[in-house]
Structure formats: C-alpha cells, structure tokens
N, C-alpha and C positions, 0 to 999 in steps of 0.2 A: 405634156411631156411627149416626146417622140415615141411612136409605137415600137420601133426597133429597140430603143433604149429601155423601154419597159420590159420587153421580152428578155433582153440581156440581163436586166436586174433580177427578173424572176428566176432565170436559169442560175445565176450566181447565188442567189439566196437559197434555192433548192439544193444545190451542190454543197454549199457551205453548211447548211442544216444537217445534211447527210454525213458530212465529215465530222461535225460535232457529235452526232450520235455514234459514229464509229469510234471516236476517241473515248466517249463515255463507256461504251461496251468493252473497249480494250482495257480500260482502267479496272472495270469490274472483273473481267476475265483474268487479268494479270494477277489479281489478288486471290481469286477463288479457283482458277483453272477448271471451271465448270464446262462440261461439254455442251450444256445448253446455251451458255453464253457464246461459246465458239460457233455454234449453229447460227445464233443471232448475228454474230460478227460477220460471218461469211455471207449471210443473206443481205445484210446492209451494205457490205462491200460491193456485191454484185449490183445492188440497187443504185449505189452511187455511180458505178461505171455506166449503168443505163442512163442516169441523169446527165452525166458528162457527154455520152454519145448523142443523146437527144439535143443537147446544147450545141454540138458541133454539126450534126447532120440530121435534123429532124425529118426532112422529107424522105431521106433514104430509109431510115429506120421505121418511119410511119408506113412505108409501103410493104413491110414484112408483117404478115398477119400474126405470126407467133410471138412477136416481141411483147405486145401488151399482156399476153397470157403468162409468159416467162417472168416478166417484170412483176406481175401480181403474185406469182408464186414466191418470189424473193421476199415480198411483204409478209406472206404467210410463214416463211422460214423465220423471219425476225420475230413475229408474234409468237410462234410456237416455242422458239428458243427462250424468249422472255418469260412466257408462261411456265415452261419447264423449270427454269431457274427460280422463279417465284415460289412454285410449289415445293421444290427442294429446300429452299431457304425457310419456308414456313414450317415444314416438317422438322427441320434441324433446330429451330428455335422453340419448338413446343415440347 
C-alpha cells in the first residue's frame, strides 16, 4: 500500500476513534451531568482538535515544542475526568 495512503488511513482512524470517544462521553455526561465527565469531554475534544490539526499540518505543528506537552495534558484531563467519575459512581452505588 502507498505510504501516503497509509498515513491518511491512520489519521482518519485516529480522528474517528476520538470522535467515538467524544460521543460516548457526551452520552454519559448528558445522563449524569457529572463535572468529571465534562472535564473528560473537554479534554478529549481538545485532543481530537490536535489530531485533526496534525492530519492537516503535521510539519507546522511538529515544529512547535509545546504542542506535545499540551496534547499529553489533554490525555491527563480525560484520564482524571474518567477516574473522578468512576470514583463518584462507586461511592454512589455502595
């Protein structure tokens, strides 16, 4: 397979996966209105924007040293939001 086509397929799969996670988080947040899920939703939304931006202009964004750090922080926001929600739910169910 053509290397350019493989890169495009990888980018599309990454963005699509992020969008599916966004939809799942929105469904959970819409039902519970949890601020933890809102945090995870915002973090994943920013992460999807980064994925889209890297799909369009990888060399431009790759030249900015702060981008990988900020992108990693969005992952931490998603993880913290999901952990906070899970802890709240486990307390609520016991």
